[in-house]
Structures are given as C-alpha cells and as structure tokens.
mmCIF file of the N, C-alpha and C atoms, coordinates in Angstrom:
data_MODEL
# 
_entry.id   MODEL 
# 
loop_
_atom_site.group_PDB 
_atom_site.id 
_atom_site.type_symbol 
_atom_site.label_atom_id 
_atom_site.label_alt_id 
_atom_site.label_comp_id 
_atom_site.label_asym_id 
_atom_site.label_entity_id 
_atom_site.label_seq_id 
_atom_site.pdbx_PDB_ins_code 
_atom_site.Cartn_x 
_atom_site.Cartn_y 
_atom_site.Cartn_z 
_atom_site.occupancy 
_atom_site.B_iso_or_equiv 
_atom_site.pdbx_formal_charge 
_atom_site.auth_seq_id 
_atom_site.auth_comp_id 
_atom_site.auth_asym_id 
_atom_site.auth_atom_id 
_atom_site.pdbx_PDB_model_num 
ATOM 1   N N  . MET A 1 1  ? 13.717 -3.859  16.051  1.00 0.00 ? 1  MET A N  1 
ATOM 2   C CA . MET A 1 1  ? 13.605 -2.979  14.903  1.00 0.00 ? 1  MET A CA 1 
ATOM 3   C C  . MET A 1 1  ? 12.314 -2.167  14.946  1.00 0.00 ? 1  MET A C  1 
ATOM 4   N N  . SER A 1 2  ? 11.381 -2.554  15.780  1.00 0.00 ? 2  SER A N  1 
ATOM 5   C CA . SER A 1 2  ? 10.114 -1.825  15.805  1.00 0.00 ? 2  SER A CA 1 
ATOM 6   C C  . SER A 1 2  ? 10.268 -0.420  16.375  1.00 0.00 ? 2  SER A C  1 
ATOM 7   N N  . ASP A 1 3  ? 11.337 -0.163  17.116  1.00 0.00 ? 3  ASP A N  1 
ATOM 8   C CA . ASP A 1 3  ? 11.560 1.182   17.658  1.00 0.00 ? 3  ASP A CA 1 
ATOM 9   C C  . ASP A 1 3  ? 12.137 2.139   16.621  1.00 0.00 ? 3  ASP A C  1 
ATOM 10  N N  . VAL A 1 4  ? 12.603 1.624   15.503  1.00 0.00 ? 4  VAL A N  1 
ATOM 11  C CA . VAL A 1 4  ? 13.205 2.474   14.478  1.00 0.00 ? 4  VAL A CA 1 
ATOM 12  C C  . VAL A 1 4  ? 12.140 3.340   13.813  1.00 0.00 ? 4  VAL A C  1 
ATOM 13  N N  . PHE A 1 5  ? 10.956 2.793   13.610  1.00 0.00 ? 5  PHE A N  1 
ATOM 14  C CA . PHE A 1 5  ? 9.906  3.498   12.884  1.00 0.00 ? 5  PHE A CA 1 
ATOM 15  C C  . PHE A 1 5  ? 8.847  4.038   13.831  1.00 0.00 ? 5  PHE A C  1 
ATOM 16  N N  . GLU A 1 6  ? 8.283  5.174   13.469  1.00 0.00 ? 6  GLU A N  1 
ATOM 17  C CA . GLU A 1 6  ? 7.163  5.735   14.217  1.00 0.00 ? 6  GLU A CA 1 
ATOM 18  C C  . GLU A 1 6  ? 5.941  4.847   14.001  1.00 0.00 ? 6  GLU A C  1 
ATOM 19  N N  . PRO A 1 7  ? 4.946  4.922   14.893  1.00 0.00 ? 7  PRO A N  1 
ATOM 20  C CA . PRO A 1 7  ? 3.783  4.035   14.742  1.00 0.00 ? 7  PRO A CA 1 
ATOM 21  C C  . PRO A 1 7  ? 3.067  4.154   13.398  1.00 0.00 ? 7  PRO A C  1 
ATOM 22  N N  . LYS A 1 8  ? 3.009  5.347   12.819  1.00 0.00 ? 8  LYS A N  1 
ATOM 23  C CA . LYS A 1 8  ? 2.295  5.478   11.543  1.00 0.00 ? 8  LYS A CA 1 
ATOM 24  C C  . LYS A 1 8  ? 3.036  4.802   10.395  1.00 0.00 ? 8  LYS A C  1 
ATOM 25  N N  . PHE A 1 9  ? 4.353  4.610   10.529  1.00 0.00 ? 9  PHE A N  1 
ATOM 26  C CA . PHE A 1 9  ? 5.133  3.929   9.490   1.00 0.00 ? 9  PHE A CA 1 
ATOM 27  C C  . PHE A 1 9  ? 5.404  2.463   9.819   1.00 0.00 ? 9  PHE A C  1 
ATOM 28  N N  . ARG A 1 10 ? 5.207  2.095   11.065  1.00 0.00 ? 10 ARG A N  1 
ATOM 29  C CA . ARG A 1 10 ? 5.610  0.770   11.513  1.00 0.00 ? 10 ARG A CA 1 
ATOM 30  C C  . ARG A 1 10 ? 4.922  -0.350  10.738  1.00 0.00 ? 10 ARG A C  1 
ATOM 31  N N  . PHE A 1 11 ? 3.685  -0.167  10.388  1.00 0.00 ? 11 PHE A N  1 
ATOM 32  C CA . PHE A 1 11 ? 2.938  -1.202  9.682   1.00 0.00 ? 11 PHE A CA 1 
ATOM 33  C C  . PHE A 1 11 ? 2.722  -0.842  8.222   1.00 0.00 ? 11 PHE A C  1 
ATOM 34  N N  . SER A 1 12 ? 3.563  -0.016  7.694   1.00 0.00 ? 12 SER A N  1 
ATOM 35  C CA . SER A 1 12 ? 3.429  0.410   6.304   1.00 0.00 ? 12 SER A CA 1 
ATOM 36  C C  . SER A 1 12 ? 4.362  -0.377  5.403   1.00 0.00 ? 12 SER A C  1 
ATOM 37  N N  . GLY A 1 13 ? 4.316  -0.081  4.127   1.00 0.00 ? 13 GLY A N  1 
ATOM 38  C CA . GLY A 1 13 ? 5.197  -0.725  3.162   1.00 0.00 ? 13 GLY A CA 1 
ATOM 39  C C  . GLY A 1 13 ? 6.652  -0.364  3.364   1.00 0.00 ? 13 GLY A C  1 
ATOM 40  N N  . ILE A 1 14 ? 6.914  0.802   3.931   1.00 0.00 ? 14 ILE A N  1 
ATOM 41  C CA . ILE A 1 14 ? 8.297  1.222   4.164   1.00 0.00 ? 14 ILE A CA 1 
ATOM 42  C C  . ILE A 1 14 ? 8.951  0.286   5.173   1.00 0.00 ? 14 ILE A C  1 
ATOM 43  N N  . SER A 1 15 ? 8.275  0.056   6.267   1.00 0.00 ? 15 SER A N  1 
ATOM 44  C CA . SER A 1 15 ? 8.803  -0.834  7.290   1.00 0.00 ? 15 SER A CA 1 
ATOM 45  C C  . SER A 1 15 ? 8.912  -2.259  6.771   1.00 0.00 ? 15 SER A C  1 
ATOM 46  N N  . PHE A 1 16 ? 7.904  -2.695  6.052   1.00 0.00 ? 16 PHE A N  1 
ATOM 47  C CA . PHE A 1 16 ? 7.907  -4.067  5.519   1.00 0.00 ? 16 PHE A CA 1 
ATOM 48  C C  . PHE A 1 16 ? 9.057  -4.275  4.540   1.00 0.00 ? 16 PHE A C  1 
ATOM 49  N N  . SER A 1 17 ? 9.225  -3.353  3.605   1.00 0.00 ? 17 SER A N  1 
ATOM 50  C CA . SER A 1 17 ? 10.293 -3.508  2.610   1.00 0.00 ? 17 SER A CA 1 
ATOM 51  C C  . SER A 1 17 ? 11.666 -3.414  3.257   1.00 0.00 ? 17 SER A C  1 
ATOM 52  N N  . TYR A 1 18 ? 11.818 -2.564  4.259   1.00 0.00 ? 18 TYR A N  1 
ATOM 53  C CA . TYR A 1 18 ? 13.101 -2.464  4.966   1.00 0.00 ? 18 TYR A CA 1 
ATOM 54  C C  . TYR A 1 18 ? 13.422 -3.780  5.659   1.00 0.00 ? 18 TYR A C  1 
ATOM 55  N N  . ASN A 1 19 ? 12.453 -4.341  6.343   1.00 0.00 ? 19 ASN A N  1 
ATOM 56  C CA . ASN A 1 19 ? 12.694 -5.577  7.086   1.00 0.00 ? 19 ASN A CA 1 
ATOM 57  C C  . ASN A 1 19 ? 12.916 -6.767  6.159   1.00 0.00 ? 19 ASN A C  1 
ATOM 58  N N  . ILE A 1 20 ? 12.235 -6.821  5.034   1.00 0.00 ? 20 ILE A N  1 
ATOM 59  C CA . ILE A 1 20 ? 12.448 -7.903  4.073   1.00 0.00 ? 20 ILE A CA 1 
ATOM 60  C C  . ILE A 1 20 ? 13.864 -7.805  3.492   1.00 0.00 ? 20 ILE A C  1 
ATOM 61  N N  . ALA A 1 21 ? 14.285 -6.613  3.102   1.00 0.00 ? 21 ALA A N  1 
ATOM 62  C CA . ALA A 1 21 ? 15.633 -6.423  2.558   1.00 0.00 ? 21 ALA A CA 1 
ATOM 63  C C  . ALA A 1 21 ? 16.685 -6.762  3.608   1.00 0.00 ? 21 ALA A C  1 
ATOM 64  N N  . TYR A 1 22 ? 16.448 -6.373  4.821   1.00 0.00 ? 22 TYR A N  1 
ATOM 65  C CA . TYR A 1 22 ? 17.377 -6.670  5.922   1.00 0.00 ? 22 TYR A CA 1 
ATOM 66  C C  . TYR A 1 22 ? 17.467 -8.174  6.149   1.00 0.00 ? 22 TYR A C  1 
ATOM 67  N N  . ALA A 1 23 ? 16.342 -8.872  6.096   1.00 0.00 ? 23 ALA A N  1 
ATOM 68  C CA . ALA A 1 23 ? 16.333 -10.320 6.316   1.00 0.00 ? 23 ALA A CA 1 
ATOM 69  C C  . ALA A 1 23 ? 17.028 -11.062 5.176   1.00 0.00 ? 23 ALA A C  1 
ATOM 70  N N  . ILE A 1 24 ? 16.795 -10.632 3.942   1.00 0.00 ? 24 ILE A N  1 
ATOM 71  C CA . ILE A 1 24 ? 17.431 -11.287 2.801   1.00 0.00 ? 24 ILE A CA 1 
ATOM 72  C C  . ILE A 1 24 ? 18.938 -11.071 2.834   1.00 0.00 ? 24 ILE A C  1 
ATOM 73  N N  . ALA A 1 25 ? 19.347 -9.832  3.053   1.00 0.00 ? 25 ALA A N  1 
ATOM 74  C CA . ALA A 1 25 ? 20.781 -9.536  3.097   1.00 0.00 ? 25 ALA A CA 1 
ATOM 75  C C  . ALA A 1 25 ? 21.445 -10.225 4.281   1.00 0.00 ? 25 ALA A C  1 
ATOM 76  N N  . GLY A 1 26 ? 20.792 -10.226 5.413   1.00 0.00 ? 26 GLY A N  1 
ATOM 77  C CA . GLY A 1 26 ? 21.371 -10.843 6.593   1.00 0.00 ? 26 GLY A CA 1 
ATOM 78  C C  . GLY A 1 26 ? 21.397 -12.358 6.537   1.00 0.00 ? 26 GLY A C  1 
ATOM 79  N N  . GLY A 1 27 ? 20.468 -12.956 5.812   1.00 0.00 ? 27 GLY A N  1 
ATOM 80  C CA . GLY A 1 27 ? 20.419 -14.404 5.719   1.00 0.00 ? 27 GLY A CA 1 
ATOM 81  C C  . GLY A 1 27 ? 21.197 -14.969 4.554   1.00 0.00 ? 27 GLY A C  1 
ATOM 82  N N  . PHE A 1 28 ? 21.297 -14.210 3.493   1.00 0.00 ? 28 PHE A N  1 
ATOM 83  C CA . PHE A 1 28 ? 21.917 -14.691 2.266   1.00 0.00 ? 28 PHE A CA 1 
ATOM 84  C C  . PHE A 1 28 ? 23.414 -14.400 2.210   1.00 0.00 ? 28 PHE A C  1 
ATOM 85  N N  . THR A 1 29 ? 23.820 -13.258 2.702   1.00 0.00 ? 29 THR A N  1 
ATOM 86  C CA . THR A 1 29 ? 25.207 -12.825 2.581   1.00 0.00 ? 29 THR A CA 1 
ATOM 87  C C  . THR A 1 29 ? 26.206 -13.751 3.269   1.00 0.00 ? 29 THR A C  1 
ATOM 88  N N  . PRO A 1 30 ? 25.978 -14.213 4.498   1.00 0.00 ? 30 PRO A N  1 
ATOM 89  C CA . PRO A 1 30 ? 26.997 -15.082 5.114   1.00 0.00 ? 30 PRO A CA 1 
ATOM 90  C C  . PRO A 1 30 ? 27.263 -16.358 4.321   1.00 0.00 ? 30 PRO A C  1 
ATOM 91  N N  . GLN A 1 31 ? 26.216 -17.003 3.820   1.00 0.00 ? 31 GLN A N  1 
ATOM 92  C CA . GLN A 1 31 ? 26.426 -18.222 3.032   1.00 0.00 ? 31 GLN A CA 1 
ATOM 93  C C  . GLN A 1 31 ? 27.143 -17.911 1.722   1.00 0.00 ? 31 GLN A C  1 
ATOM 94  N N  . LEU A 1 32 ? 26.778 -16.811 1.096   1.00 0.00 ? 32 LEU A N  1 
ATOM 95  C CA . LEU A 1 32 ? 27.419 -16.430 -0.155  1.00 0.00 ? 32 LEU A CA 1 
ATOM 96  C C  . LEU A 1 32 ? 28.895 -16.113 0.052   1.00 0.00 ? 32 LEU A C  1 
ATOM 97  N N  . VAL A 1 33 ? 29.214 -15.425 1.135   1.00 0.00 ? 33 VAL A N  1 
ATOM 98  C CA . VAL A 1 33 ? 30.604 -15.067 1.417   1.00 0.00 ? 33 VAL A CA 1 
ATOM 99  C C  . VAL A 1 33 ? 31.445 -16.318 1.677   1.00 0.00 ? 33 VAL A C  1 
ATOM 100 N N  . VAL A 1 34 ? 30.901 -17.275 2.397   1.00 0.00 ? 34 VAL A N  1 
ATOM 101 C CA . VAL A 1 34 ? 31.637 -18.519 2.640   1.00 0.00 ? 34 VAL A CA 1 
ATOM 102 C C  . VAL A 1 34 ? 31.863 -19.254 1.322   1.00 0.00 ? 34 VAL A C  1 
ATOM 103 N N  . PHE A 1 35 ? 30.829 -19.330 0.494   1.00 0.00 ? 35 PHE A N  1 
ATOM 104 C CA . PHE A 1 35 ? 30.963 -19.982 -0.810  1.00 0.00 ? 35 PHE A CA 1 
ATOM 105 C C  . PHE A 1 35 ? 32.009 -19.287 -1.673  1.00 0.00 ? 35 PHE A C  1 
ATOM 106 N N  . LEU A 1 36 ? 31.955 -17.960 -1.745  1.00 0.00 ? 36 LEU A N  1 
ATOM 107 C CA . LEU A 1 36 ? 32.927 -17.222 -2.554  1.00 0.00 ? 36 LEU A CA 1 
ATOM 108 C C  . LEU A 1 36 ? 34.342 -17.348 -2.002  1.00 0.00 ? 36 LEU A C  1 
ATOM 109 N N  . HIS A 1 37 ? 34.452 -17.427 -0.688  1.00 0.00 ? 37 HIS A N  1 
ATOM 110 C CA . HIS A 1 37 ? 35.778 -17.611 -0.081  1.00 0.00 ? 37 HIS A CA 1 
ATOM 111 C C  . HIS A 1 37 ? 36.385 -18.951 -0.498  1.00 0.00 ? 37 HIS A C  1 
ATOM 112 N N  . PHE A 1 38 ? 35.605 -20.021 -0.396  1.00 0.00 ? 38 PHE A N  1 
ATOM 113 C CA . PHE A 1 38 ? 36.122 -21.332 -0.804  1.00 0.00 ? 38 PHE A CA 1 
ATOM 114 C C  . PHE A 1 38 ? 36.358 -21.398 -2.307  1.00 0.00 ? 38 PHE A C  1 
ATOM 115 N N  . LEU A 1 39 ? 35.526 -20.711 -3.072  1.00 0.00 ? 39 LEU A N  1 
ATOM 116 C CA . LEU A 1 39 ? 35.725 -20.654 -4.519  1.00 0.00 ? 39 LEU A CA 1 
ATOM 117 C C  . LEU A 1 39 ? 37.044 -19.965 -4.856  1.00 0.00 ? 39 LEU A C  1 
ATOM 118 N N  . SER A 1 40 ? 37.344 -18.894 -4.146  1.00 0.00 ? 40 SER A N  1 
ATOM 119 C CA . SER A 1 40 ? 38.599 -18.186 -4.409  1.00 0.00 ? 40 SER A CA 1 
ATOM 120 C C  . SER A 1 40 ? 39.810 -19.001 -3.960  1.00 0.00 ? 40 SER A C  1 
ATOM 121 N N  . LEU A 1 41 ? 39.665 -19.781 -2.892  1.00 0.00 ? 41 LEU A N  1 
ATOM 122 C CA . LEU A 1 41 ? 40.777 -20.624 -2.443  1.00 0.00 ? 41 LEU A CA 1 
ATOM 123 C C  . LEU A 1 41 ? 41.051 -21.763 -3.423  1.00 0.00 ? 41 LEU A C  1 
ATOM 124 N N  . GLU A 1 42 ? 40.010 -22.273 -4.065  1.00 0.00 ? 42 GLU A N  1 
ATOM 125 C CA . GLU A 1 42 ? 40.174 -23.354 -5.033  1.00 0.00 ? 42 GLU A CA 1 
ATOM 126 C C  . GLU A 1 42 ? 40.767 -22.868 -6.346  1.00 0.00 ? 42 GLU A C  1 
ATOM 127 N N  . ASN A 1 43 ? 40.610 -21.595 -6.650  1.00 0.00 ? 43 ASN A N  1 
ATOM 128 C CA . ASN A 1 43 ? 41.035 -21.050 -7.939  1.00 0.00 ? 43 ASN A CA 1 
ATOM 129 C C  . ASN A 1 43 ? 42.091 -19.958 -7.757  1.00 0.00 ? 43 ASN A C  1 
ATOM 130 N N  . LYS A 1 44 ? 43.111 -20.245 -6.999  1.00 0.00 ? 44 LYS A N  1 
ATOM 131 C CA . LYS A 1 44 ? 44.160 -19.245 -6.776  1.00 0.00 ? 44 LYS A CA 1 
ATOM 132 C C  . LYS A 1 44 ? 44.853 -18.909 -8.087  1.00 0.00 ? 44 LYS A C  1 
ATOM 133 N N  . GLY A 1 45 ? 45.070 -17.613 -8.295  1.00 0.00 ? 45 GLY A N  1 
ATOM 134 C CA . GLY A 1 45 ? 45.751 -17.146 -9.491  1.00 0.00 ? 45 GLY A CA 1 
ATOM 135 C C  . GLY A 1 45 ? 44.848 -17.035 -10.707 1.00 0.00 ? 45 GLY A C  1 
ATOM 136 N N  . GLU A 1 46 ? 43.574 -17.347 -10.570 1.00 0.00 ? 46 GLU A N  1 
ATOM 137 C CA . GLU A 1 46 ? 42.630 -17.243 -11.688 1.00 0.00 ? 46 GLU A CA 1 
ATOM 138 C C  . GLU A 1 46 ? 41.662 -16.107 -11.430 1.00 0.00 ? 46 GLU A C  1 
ATOM 139 N N  . PHE A 1 47 ? 40.799 -15.862 -12.402 1.00 0.00 ? 47 PHE A N  1 
ATOM 140 C CA . PHE A 1 47 ? 39.815 -14.792 -12.313 1.00 0.00 ? 47 PHE A CA 1 
ATOM 141 C C  . PHE A 1 47 ? 38.864 -14.995 -11.134 1.00 0.00 ? 47 PHE A C  1 
ATOM 142 N N  . LEU A 1 48 ? 38.485 -16.235 -10.857 1.00 0.00 ? 48 LEU A N  1 
ATOM 143 C CA . LEU A 1 48 ? 37.536 -16.516 -9.783  1.00 0.00 ? 48 LEU A CA 1 
ATOM 144 C C  . LEU A 1 48 ? 38.128 -16.290 -8.397  1.00 0.00 ? 48 LEU A C  1 
ATOM 145 N N  . SER A 1 49 ? 39.428 -16.133 -8.313  1.00 0.00 ? 49 SER A N  1 
ATOM 146 C CA . SER A 1 49 ? 40.028 -15.870 -7.005  1.00 0.00 ? 49 SER A CA 1 
ATOM 147 C C  . SER A 1 49 ? 39.642 -14.480 -6.487  1.00 0.00 ? 49 SER A C  1 
ATOM 148 N N  . LEU A 1 50 ? 39.119 -13.641 -7.339  1.00 0.00 ? 50 LEU A N  1 
ATOM 149 C CA . LEU A 1 50 ? 38.693 -12.292 -6.949  1.00 0.00 ? 50 LEU A CA 1 
ATOM 150 C C  . LEU A 1 50 ? 37.181 -12.189 -6.742  1.00 0.00 ? 50 LEU A C  1 
ATOM 151 N N  . SER A 1 51 ? 36.500 -13.320 -6.657  1.00 0.00 ? 51 SER A N  1 
ATOM 152 C CA . SER A 1 51 ? 35.042 -13.309 -6.599  1.00 0.00 ? 51 SER A CA 1 
ATOM 153 C C  . SER A 1 51 ? 34.508 -12.578 -5.371  1.00 0.00 ? 51 SER A C  1 
ATOM 154 N N  . LEU A 1 52 ? 35.137 -12.725 -4.235  1.00 0.00 ? 52 LEU A N  1 
ATOM 155 C CA . LEU A 1 52 ? 34.688 -12.025 -3.032  1.00 0.00 ? 52 LEU A CA 1 
ATOM 156 C C  . LEU A 1 52 ? 34.871 -10.515 -3.178  1.00 0.00 ? 52 LEU A C  1 
ATOM 157 N N  . SER A 1 53 ? 35.927 -10.119 -3.834  1.00 0.00 ? 53 SER A N  1 
ATOM 158 C CA . SER A 1 53 ? 36.143 -8.688  -4.090  1.00 0.00 ? 53 SER A CA 1 
ATOM 159 C C  . SER A 1 53 ? 35.078 -8.131  -5.019  1.00 0.00 ? 53 SER A C  1 
ATOM 160 N N  . PHE A 1 54 ? 34.698 -8.909  -6.027  1.00 0.00 ? 54 PHE A N  1 
ATOM 161 C CA . PHE A 1 54 ? 33.651 -8.462  -6.946  1.00 0.00 ? 54 PHE A CA 1 
ATOM 162 C C  . PHE A 1 54 ? 32.316 -8.315  -6.227  1.00 0.00 ? 54 PHE A C  1 
ATOM 163 N N  . TYR A 1 55 ? 32.030 -9.223  -5.314  1.00 0.00 ? 55 TYR A N  1 
ATOM 164 C CA . TYR A 1 55 ? 30.797 -9.121  -4.532  1.00 0.00 ? 55 TYR A CA 1 
ATOM 165 C C  . TYR A 1 55 ? 30.808 -7.847  -3.688  1.00 0.00 ? 55 TYR A C  1 
ATOM 166 N N  . THR A 1 56 ? 31.929 -7.551  -3.061  1.00 0.00 ? 56 THR A N  1 
ATOM 167 C CA . THR A 1 56 ? 32.042 -6.351  -2.241  1.00 0.00 ? 56 THR A CA 1 
ATOM 168 C C  . THR A 1 56 ? 31.878 -5.093  -3.087  1.00 0.00 ? 56 THR A C  1 
ATOM 169 N N  . ILE A 1 57 ? 32.505 -5.069  -4.242  1.00 0.00 ? 57 ILE A N  1 
ATOM 170 C CA . ILE A 1 57 ? 32.376 -3.919  -5.145  1.00 0.00 ? 57 ILE A CA 1 
ATOM 171 C C  . ILE A 1 57 ? 30.942 -3.779  -5.650  1.00 0.00 ? 57 ILE A C  1 
ATOM 172 N N  . PHE A 1 58 ? 30.307 -4.905  -5.967  1.00 0.00 ? 58 PHE A N  1 
ATOM 173 C CA . PHE A 1 58 ? 28.926 -4.887  -6.428  1.00 0.00 ? 58 PHE A CA 1 
ATOM 174 C C  . PHE A 1 58 ? 27.993 -4.326  -5.348  1.00 0.00 ? 58 PHE A C  1 
ATOM 175 N N  . MET A 1 59 ? 28.178 -4.754  -4.099  1.00 0.00 ? 59 MET A N  1 
ATOM 176 C CA . MET A 1 59 ? 27.332 -4.247  -3.015  1.00 0.00 ? 59 MET A CA 1 
ATOM 177 C C  . MET A 1 59 ? 27.585 -2.760  -2.760  1.00 0.00 ? 59 MET A C  1 
ATOM 178 N N  . ALA A 1 60 ? 28.825 -2.323  -2.895  1.00 0.00 ? 60 ALA A N  1 
ATOM 179 C CA . ALA A 1 60 ? 29.129 -0.904  -2.747  1.00 0.00 ? 60 ALA A CA 1 
ATOM 180 C C  . ALA A 1 60 ? 28.459 -0.100  -3.858  1.00 0.00 ? 60 ALA A C  1 
ATOM 181 N N  . PHE A 1 61 ? 28.483 -0.640  -5.080  1.00 0.00 ? 61 PHE A N  1 
ATOM 182 C CA . PHE A 1 61 ? 27.824 0.029   -6.202  1.00 0.00 ? 61 PHE A CA 1 
ATOM 183 C C  . PHE A 1 61 ? 26.322 0.133   -5.962  1.00 0.00 ? 61 PHE A C  1 
ATOM 184 N N  . ILE A 1 62 ? 25.706 -0.921  -5.457  1.00 0.00 ? 62 ILE A N  1 
ATOM 185 C CA . ILE A 1 62 ? 24.274 -0.890  -5.151  1.00 0.00 ? 62 ILE A CA 1 
ATOM 186 C C  . ILE A 1 62 ? 23.973 0.176   -4.095  1.00 0.00 ? 62 ILE A C  1 
ATOM 187 N N  . GLY A 1 63 ? 24.810 0.287   -3.079  1.00 0.00 ? 63 GLY A N  1 
ATOM 188 C CA . GLY A 1 63 ? 24.626 1.295   -2.039  1.00 0.00 ? 63 GLY A CA 1 
ATOM 189 C C  . GLY A 1 63 ? 24.761 2.713   -2.571  1.00 0.00 ? 63 GLY A C  1 
ATOM 190 N N  . ILE A 1 64 ? 25.747 2.933   -3.416  1.00 0.00 ? 64 ILE A N  1 
ATOM 191 C CA . ILE A 1 64 ? 25.933 4.260   -4.012  1.00 0.00 ? 64 ILE A CA 1 
ATOM 192 C C  . ILE A 1 64 ? 24.764 4.607   -4.920  1.00 0.00 ? 64 ILE A C  1 
ATOM 193 N N  . LEU A 1 65 ? 24.345 3.649   -5.736  1.00 0.00 ? 65 LEU A N  1 
ATOM 194 C CA . LEU A 1 65 ? 23.208 3.872   -6.629  1.00 0.00 ? 65 LEU A CA 1 
ATOM 195 C C  . LEU A 1 65 ? 21.933 4.176   -5.840  1.00 0.00 ? 65 LEU A C  1 
ATOM 196 N N  . ALA A 1 66 ? 21.692 3.424   -4.776  1.00 0.00 ? 66 ALA A N  1 
ATOM 197 C CA . ALA A 1 66 ? 20.503 3.661   -3.951  1.00 0.00 ? 66 ALA A CA 1 
ATOM 198 C C  . ALA A 1 66 ? 20.549 5.037   -3.300  1.00 0.00 ? 66 ALA A C  1 
ATOM 199 N N  . SER A 1 67 ? 21.701 5.457   -2.828  1.00 0.00 ? 67 SER A N  1 
ATOM 200 C CA . SER A 1 67 ? 21.795 6.776   -2.205  1.00 0.00 ? 67 SER A CA 1 
ATOM 201 C C  . SER A 1 67 ? 21.612 7.900   -3.218  1.00 0.00 ? 67 SER A C  1 
ATOM 202 N N  . LEU A 1 68 ? 22.135 7.716   -4.426  1.00 0.00 ? 68 LEU A N  1 
ATOM 203 C CA . LEU A 1 68 ? 21.936 8.742   -5.459  1.00 0.00 ? 68 LEU A CA 1 
ATOM 204 C C  . LEU A 1 68 ? 20.470 8.830   -5.886  1.00 0.00 ? 68 LEU A C  1 
ATOM 205 N N  . LEU A 1 69 ? 19.825 7.682   -6.023  1.00 0.00 ? 69 LEU A N  1 
ATOM 206 C CA . LEU A 1 69 ? 18.399 7.696   -6.374  1.00 0.00 ? 69 LEU A CA 1 
ATOM 207 C C  . LEU A 1 69 ? 17.554 8.273   -5.251  1.00 0.00 ? 69 LEU A C  1 
ATOM 208 N N  . SER A 1 70 ? 17.907 7.964   -4.011  1.00 0.00 ? 70 SER A N  1 
ATOM 209 C CA . SER A 1 70 ? 17.173 8.513   -2.877  1.00 0.00 ? 70 SER A CA 1 
ATOM 210 C C  . SER A 1 70 ? 17.318 10.030  -2.831  1.00 0.00 ? 70 SER A C  1 
ATOM 211 N N  . LYS A 1 71 ? 18.508 10.518  -3.104  1.00 0.00 ? 71 LYS A N  1 
ATOM 212 C CA . LYS A 1 71 ? 18.723 11.966  -3.121  1.00 0.00 ? 71 LYS A CA 1 
ATOM 213 C C  . LYS A 1 71 ? 17.895 12.615  -4.218  1.00 0.00 ? 71 LYS A C  1 
ATOM 214 N N  . LYS A 1 72 ? 17.828 11.972  -5.368  1.00 0.00 ? 72 LYS A N  1 
ATOM 215 C CA . LYS A 1 72 ? 17.048 12.505  -6.486  1.00 0.00 ? 72 LYS A CA 1 
ATOM 216 C C  . LYS A 1 72 ? 15.563 12.596  -6.116  1.00 0.00 ? 72 LYS A C  1 
ATOM 217 N N  . PHE A 1 73 ? 15.030 11.532  -5.506  1.00 0.00 ? 73 PHE A N  1 
ATOM 218 C CA . PHE A 1 73 ? 13.623 11.544  -5.119  1.00 0.00 ? 73 PHE A CA 1 
ATOM 219 C C  . PHE A 1 73 ? 13.377 12.498  -3.960  1.00 0.00 ? 73 PHE A C  1 
ATOM 220 N N  . TYR A 1 74 ? 14.317 12.618  -3.050  1.00 0.00 ? 74 TYR A N  1 
ATOM 221 C CA . TYR A 1 74 ? 14.184 13.546  -1.932  1.00 0.00 ? 74 TYR A CA 1 
ATOM 222 C C  . TYR A 1 74 ? 14.175 14.981  -2.443  1.00 0.00 ? 74 TYR A C  1 
ATOM 223 N N  . ASP A 1 75 ? 15.039 15.305  -3.393  1.00 0.00 ? 75 ASP A N  1 
ATOM 224 C CA . ASP A 1 75 ? 15.078 16.652  -3.943  1.00 0.00 ? 75 ASP A CA 1 
ATOM 225 C C  . ASP A 1 75 ? 13.780 16.991  -4.672  1.00 0.00 ? 75 ASP A C  1 
ATOM 226 N N  . LYS A 1 76 ? 13.200 16.015  -5.395  1.00 0.00 ? 76 LYS A N  1 
ATOM 227 C CA . LYS A 1 76 ? 11.910 16.252  -6.065  1.00 0.00 ? 76 LYS A CA 1 
ATOM 228 C C  . LYS A 1 76 ? 10.805 16.520  -5.056  1.00 0.00 ? 76 LYS A C  1 
ATOM 229 N N  . ALA A 1 77 ? 10.762 15.732  -3.995  1.00 0.00 ? 77 ALA A N  1 
ATOM 230 C CA . ALA A 1 77 ? 9.738  15.914  -2.959  1.00 0.00 ? 77 ALA A CA 1 
ATOM 231 C C  . ALA A 1 77 ? 9.929  17.239  -2.245  1.00 0.00 ? 77 ALA A C  1 
ATOM 232 N N  . LYS A 1 78 ? 11.173 17.631  -2.052  1.00 0.00 ? 78 LYS A N  1 
ATOM 233 C CA . LYS A 1 78 ? 11.487 18.889  -1.374  1.00 0.00 ? 78 LYS A CA 1 
ATOM 234 C C  . LYS A 1 78 ? 11.056 20.078  -2.238  1.00 0.00 ? 78 LYS A C  1 
ATOM 235 N N  . ASP A 1 79 ? 11.232 19.968  -3.540  1.00 0.00 ? 79 ASP A N  1 
ATOM 236 C CA . ASP A 1 79 ? 10.836 21.062  -4.435  1.00 0.00 ? 79 ASP A CA 1 
ATOM 237 C C  . ASP A 1 79 ? 9.334  21.222  -4.513  1.00 0.00 ? 79 ASP A C  1 
ATOM 238 N N  . LYS A 1 80 ? 8.577  20.139  -4.353  1.00 0.00 ? 80 LYS A N  1 
ATOM 239 C CA . LYS A 1 80 ? 7.120  20.206  -4.394  1.00 0.00 ? 80 LYS A CA 1 
ATOM 240 C C  . LYS A 1 80 ? 6.539  20.832  -3.141  1.00 0.00 ? 80 LYS A C  1 
ATOM 241 N N  . SER A 1 81 ? 7.292  20.806  -2.046  1.00 0.00 ? 81 SER A N  1 
ATOM 242 C CA . SER A 1 81 ? 6.799  21.341  -0.760  1.00 0.00 ? 81 SER A CA 1 
ATOM 243 C C  . SER A 1 81 ? 6.796  22.837  -0.756  1.00 0.00 ? 81 SER A C  1 
# 
C-alpha cells in the first residue's frame, strides 16, 4: 500500500486514516458476515433472515454518502483555487 501514496502523503494523516479504515473493514467484515449468515439461517422467514442484506445496504449507503461529501468538499476546494 505504500506505493499508492506519494512520499509527501505517505506519512500523513491521509495515509494513516486510509490504512486504519482498510484494516478495520478488512478485519471486521469477514467475521460479521459469517455471524450474520448464521443468524439468518437460524431465523428463516423472520426479519433477522435479511440481516446480511441490511449490512450490504448499509455499507452501500455509507459509500454513497462518503462520495457525495467528498464531491462537496472537492467542489469547495476547486472554487477557492
């Protein structure tokens, strides 16, 4: 991952926050997905049987929200230039 960032950003907060988020998502998601899968198998025909779908929708919503906020901040920075 060190090749993704230029040297001036490599040791900055941008690189650190990206790597922390990547580590949390990469370490937490597999266990959560397995848990939600077994939870949905135990509760067939009930509301909890859709728990994995809700997680997927929630993560998609977070991604859309982050991209919209990033666009908003990018447009502000672009207007100041």
